[in-house]
N, C-alpha and C positions, 0 to 999 in steps of 0.2 A: 614624551608620548605624542602618538599621532593624533591630529585633530579627529573628534568624534561628534556625532549629533546627540543632542540631549535636549532636556527641558529645564527651565528655571521658574521657580515660584514668584508670583507677583501678587499684590493686593487685588481683590476682585474688582474694586472701583479705584480709580485713579486718584481720587481725593480722600481716601482713607489710609491709615497707617497700616503697615505690614505686621501680621502675626502669622507665625508658621502654621500651617494647616494641621500639623500633628500635635500642637500644644493644647492640652486639656486644662482649662482654668480651674484647678483644684482649690486654690486658696483665695482667689479674687472673686468676691461675691457679684460685683457688677458685671464682670466678664462672664461668670457662670450663668447669670440670669439672661444676659444678651444671647449666650450661646444656646441654652437649653430651653428657654421659655420663648424667645423670639426667633430662634433658628438660625442665628448668626454664626454658622459654622459650615464647614465643607466647602462646596462651590460658591456659597454666598460670602465666604471669607477670603478665598485665594483662587488664583487662576494660574494656568501654566502658559509659558511662551517658548517657541522653539529657539534653541541657540546652538552655536558651535563651541564645543568645550575644547579649548586649544591646548591647555597644559595644566598639570597638577603643580601647586606650589606649596611650600612649607606651611605648617599650621593648619592642615586640613583645608586649604583654600584652593582655588583654581581660576584660571583666566578663561572667560567666555567672550564670545562675539555675538552680538545681538543687533540685527538690523543695521550692520555696518560699524557699530561702535563696540569697543573692547572694554571690559572692566573685570575686577577681581571680586569674587564672591566666595562665600563659605560653602564647601562641597555639599553640606546638608541642604543647601537652597536648590540643588539640581537633582534630577531623576533620570534614570536611563531612557533612551529614546523609545524602546519598546514598551516600557512601563507607561510612558505618557500616552502612547497610542492605545493601550488598554483602557486608560482612563477616558480618553476621548470616546472610545467606542461605548463604554458603559453610559456616559452621559447622553450620547446619541440614542442609544437603545432604550434607555429608561425615561426618555423625555415625555413628560406629561403624564407619568404613571404615579399612582397614589403611593405614599410612603417613602418618597425620593425627593431630595433637594435639588431644585432646578438650578442650572448654570446659565445666567444671562449672557455671559461672555462667550459662550459656545457659538461662534460665528462661522460664516461661510469659508473664512480662511483656514480655520482649524479643521472643518469638515472637509475641505479640499485636500489638506495634508493627510488625513485618514484615508480618504478615497483613493489618494494617489498610491499610498502604501499598500492598500488592498489590491489595487490593480497591479502594482509592480510584483506582488507575490502571488498573484492569480489565486486569490481566495476571497470568500464572501465575508468571512469573519475570523478574527484573530482570537485564539483561546489562550487564556493565562495558565493553563494546566503546565505546559511545558515551561513557561517562565518561572513559575513558582518552584518546579522540580529542579531547575538548573540554577537559579538566581536567589530564591528566597527560602528554600527548604531549610537551610541551616543558617539563615540570616534573619533576625528579628527586626521588623519595621516598627519602631518604638517612639518614645517621647524625647523630650529635650534633654533630660538628664536622668540616666538610669544606671544602676550599679550591677555588675554581673556577679557570678557566685564567688569569684576570687577577689572581689572589692574594687575592681577596675571600673572607672566611670566611662560611659559611652553617650553619644549624642545622636539620636534619631535612627541609628542603625547599630547593631551589635551582632557578633556571632553567637549562635546557639551552642552552648557547650554540651558535651556528650555526658550524660548521666543515665544510670539504669532507673527504671520506673520503680524498682524495689527500694531504691535509695530515698524516695520521697516519703518524708515522715508526716504523721498526722498533725494538722495545724490546730490553732486555737484563736478565739476571738481576742483582740487586743487593740482597742482604740478604733482606728480607721481600718483595720484588718479584720476579716471575717472568714470563718471556716468554710472551705469549699470541699466538694465531694470529688469532683472530676471536670475535665474539659471535654465537651462532647461535640464541639463544632468549631469551624474556622472560616473566615472569609478574608481574601487578600485586601490590601490597602485601597486599591482603585474601586472596589465595590463598596467597601465601608465608607469611603470618602463622601458618597452622595446618598447613602441610605440614612433615612431619618432616625433609626434606632443607633446609629453610630455617629458619622458625621466628622470624623477626624482621620487624617492620613496615617493610620497605624494599622498593623495587624489586629483584627478582633477575634476573640474567642468566646464561644458560648460556654459560660461557666455554670455548672450545676452545684447549688449551695448545699451545705450540710443540713441535717435533719431540721434544725430549728428554723432555718430559713427556706427550706425546700417546700414547705407547706404553703408558703406565700405565693400567690399568683402574681407574677411580675409583668403580666402582659399590659397592665395599665400604666406602667412606668415608661419613661422615655426610652430605656434600652432593654425593656423586657422582651421575652420570646413568647409568642402566642402558641407555638408548637410545642415547647417543652415548659410545663409549669415548674416554678421554682429554679428557673434558669434565666440568665440575662447576658447580654453581650458586653464584653468588657475589653477595653483597649490593652495592648501589649503591656504598657508600662504599669498597669494595675496588677499584672501577674508576677509574683516574685521570680527572680532568676534561678532559684532552686528548683522550679518546676519546668526547667527546659526539656526534660524527658516528655512531659505532657504536651508541651508545644510541638515538639518534633513529631509526636504520635498523632496530634490533631491535623497537622499540615499533610502528613503522610496519608491519613485516612481520606482527607479532602482530595488529594491527587488520585487515590485509588477510586473514589467515587466518581470523579470525572472521567477516568480511564475506563470505568464500567459502562458509563453512559456512551462513551465512544464505541466500545466494543459491542454494545447493544444496537447502536445505530448501524455499525457495519453489518452485524448478523441480520438485520432486517433490510438489507439491500440499500442502505443509505449510503451516500458518498461524501464524507467529510473530506475536505481538501487540506493539504499541508500548508504551514505558514512557518517562517523562521521562529515564532514563539511556541510552536507546538501544534498538536492536531486541532483543526477548527471545528467545533460543535456548533451547529446552527440552532440556538436556543430562541424560543419565542419570547417577546417581550413581557408576556403575562406570567412566565415562570420566575419565581423570585430567585436571585443569585444565592440567597440565604438557604434555600432548600438543598442545595448540594453540599452543605457543610456538616450536617449532623453525622456523627459517628454511630455506626450501627444501624443506621436507617437505610433499608435497601433502595436501590434505584427505583424511580417510578416505573409503573408497568408500561407505560407508552410515553414517548416524547414527541410533541408535535414538531415535526421537522419537514422542511420543503424538500421533496425528492427531485434530484437533478437527472433527467433522463436524456441521453443522447438521441434517442429515437423511440417512437411508439412501441409498446411490447408486441403488437401483433405484426410489425414489419420485421422481416428476417434481415439478419446482418448481410451486408453486401459480401461478395466474394473477395478473397485476398487479391491484392494487386499482383499482376503478373510481372515477374522479373524479366528484364531484357537479357538477351543473350549476346547481343552485338551493340556496338555504339551507334549513335545516330547517323554517323557517316559510313555505317556498314563495316566498320573495322572491329577486331575483337576488342573486348573490354579490357581495361587496364587491371591486371590482377592486384589484389590488395597485398601490401607488403607482409602483414602478419597473418591474415586469414585467407587462405589460398582459394576457399570456395566463394569468395565475395569478388565481383568486379566493379569497376567504376567507369562512368562515362562523364568526365569532367573536362570541359573546354573553356578555360578562363578567357581566352582571346575572343570567344564568341559572346561574352557577357556585355561587352561594351562599357564605355566610360561612365554612363549613368548608372548602370547596375553596380559597378564597383563603388561608385561614391555613396551608395546606401549603407555601406559599412559604417559610416559615422552616425547614422540613425540609431538611437538607443545608447550611444556612448555617453556616460555621465559627464556633464559640463557644470553641474551645481553640486554643492556639498549634500543637499537634501536627496539627491538621486542616488547616492551610494547606500548600500545596505547598512543596517544599524551595526556600529562598531568598526566601519571601514571608511576610509577616506582616501583622497589623492595624495600621492607622494609629494612631500614639500621639502626641498624644492624637487621638481619645478612647479608644483601646484596644479590647479584645475586647468582643464583644457578650455580653450575658447570655442565659440561656435564655428569658426573657420578652421579650427586645428584638424590636421590630418596625420598626426603622429601615429594614430593606431593602425593606419593602413600599411600592409607590407607588400603591396603589389607595385611599388614605385621605387625609383632609385632615391638615395638619400640626397638631401640638399646640402650645398656647401656649408652652410651654417650648423648643420647637424653633425658634420665630420670634423669641423675645425676646432681644435683645442689649443688655447694660447700657450699652455705650458709644454705642448709637444711641438708646436711650430717653432718656438724660440730655440736659438743655438744653445747647447748646454753651457758653453762658457759665458753666455750673456744672461743666464736665468739663475736665481738663488737655488731652485730645485736641482738643476743640473749640477751646480757647483757642489751641492750637499751630496748627491749620488756619487759624483766622481770622487770626493774626498773619502766616502765610505768605502769604496771599492779599493782605493789606494791603502787605506788603513788595514783592510782585510788581507791584501796581497803582502804587505809587510810583516803582518803577523804570521802568515802562513809560511813565508820563507824563513823567518826567524825560528819558528818552531818546527820547521821541516815537515810540514804536512801538506804542502801544495808547491806547484811549480809555475813560474810565468812562462808562457809560450806564446809564439807569433810574433815576436819583436821584429823579426826580418820580413816576414809576410805581410806585417801590418794588420794582422788579425787579432792580435791581443786578446788571449784568453787564459784563464787559470785552469791548471790540471792537477788533480790529487797526485801526491807523491807515492809511488809504489814502495811499500816497506815490507818486503818479504811476502809471505803467504797471508792472504787477507782472512780474518776470522769468518767462520761460517761457510767457507767454500766446500769443506768436506760434507757438511750436513746437506747443502743444496744438492751436491752431486748424488748423495744417497736418496734423496727425496725424488729426483728426477728418474733414477733407476727404478725406484719403487713404482712411480706412476706409469712408467713404460711397461713394467711386469703386470700391473693390474689391467692396463689397456689390452695387452695380449691374452690374458686370461678371460677377459669379458668377450673378445672375438671368439675365442675357442668355445665358450659356453653358448654363445648364440648359434654357432654351427652345429652344436649337438642337441639343440632343443627339439624334442619330439613334436611333430606337427599336430598330432592328435591332442596334445596337451594344451594346445592354444585354442581348441574349439570350445566355446562357452566359458573360457577361463576369465580369471580377473585381468584388469588392465595390464598389458605388457607393452612396454615402449622400447624402442631402440635407443641405447645410449649414444646419442650422436657424437658426443665429444671423443668416443673411442675411434671413430673413423676419421678424425681430423689429424693432419700431420702435426708433429710437435711444434713446428715453427708457427702454427696458427693458433692464436690465443683469443677465440671469441665463441660466442654461442650461434649456431646457424639459424637463419629465419626460416628455412624450408628444408625438408628431407625428401629426396627423390630416390627410389630404390631402382636399381637396374640389374640384370643378370650378368654374371661374369662373362658369359659368352658373347662375343661381339655379334650384333645383329638379332639376338634372340629377344623374346618378349617375356615379360613377367607373366607367371601362371594366373588364370582367372580366379583361383580359389584362395589367394592370399592378397591382402590389401594393407598398405602402410600409410597412415594419414600424413600427408606433407607437413602440416602445422606442428604436430608434436611427436611424430614417430610412433604412433600407437599401432600395434600389429593386430590384425583381426583375420581369422581363417574361417571360411564359409563351409567347408566340407573336408572330409578326409580324402586326400589325393590317392590315386591308384598307385600300383607299384610302377607303372611305366611313366608317371608324371614326375 
């Protein structure tokens, strides 16, 4: 695999032991007390650090490079680069807000990585809508050890299996399992990670309990919902795999609710900007990310969003820029090769050496400057600050054209000897089986020629196809000569089949079609036009009998 950017989990503090941020302490009373009563979970338990994921290795492991050092880690210790950016954005946005766990490790370095990504993608905010839709809609972010519907064990991530909602049977209370009525909400792991009602890096679902428990107000519990009485936020591993249909429905409804807010913003003249993770919706810090998760809850009547205006509303738009008809040296514009109505005034010799050197600006020279999922080809690896390989306005240097295996004499190189032996073996087999001839021994050209063995197969079919194509070309020319002019006025698009007018020896598509009368020196009538780019015929009026 090509190296890619990513993030790796670390303990929040350097002197503490590591515990995966998705691990819920179900059976350890001391850890449960620390997590739920003392708040030792989420960003207080683990932090992320940017790494290069170099390659995947057997046993669900991978090789990473972090601050110049390489080491092998479990794949579950890493997360996608875009997923980590969404986590950093949530920590930045919700800093100091009630009901959220603070991250003391969110420093200027991490904030700089986030700001650099926002600037690179020209957006003010990344949205997880597109990321969930493309990466997590059918993938469950879950706990350390879970079993799917088929009995297969998974760790921290597993595919969501396709089941019909009608296949979900009614449950019953049994020990640590309790009857539930429905899943009515969802929040992605980067939002659940810092929310005080969740605090673990898993998908969280708002579960509405069955009648006996639905009458209990769960708002006072550590994971209760104040908006939905009788419902609480539960991590993915607490929801059985047989309810995958409800998982998928909750995620889909969450995506639809986000898309509805984006459509509402667009309808009210708001301008969300695009990012590689999806449409960026500017949400105010006071809006809870949990509010967008409830199924069946309509979008809010108004969303507090900053409006980006290019100019004041009372200032009229400037007139469109005038297009030049001639070059700056008063010569005609250079016609575009594909679009004949466009001309160009480009004089590279007038730019100067300094302007040409600016091509290097913006060229990625570090791994983090590449978009998520992309990296430099290796070999040769990343470009250096002084590298000019991306410039094509110069001649190649000797070291860029010299290849050792081509410069060596064939008889002096192993590659040349192997190639020579392969050709000799092929020639001997051809002569033995009588399907080729060795030619050019006298002229010292030395080439192999297929042996002619009577009539070659397929020649009759090729000839018939060529005759058929020529007949079709003649018929098309005849039809074009008999088309009534009046039928072209206001008619649907009619184009000249340009291939019909090319000689049989010419096998290509023309770039431009120019119509000219058969009579030498005559001019095309003014009532007919043929677009040079695609040969479209247009007639402006019915010609008179004398035209």
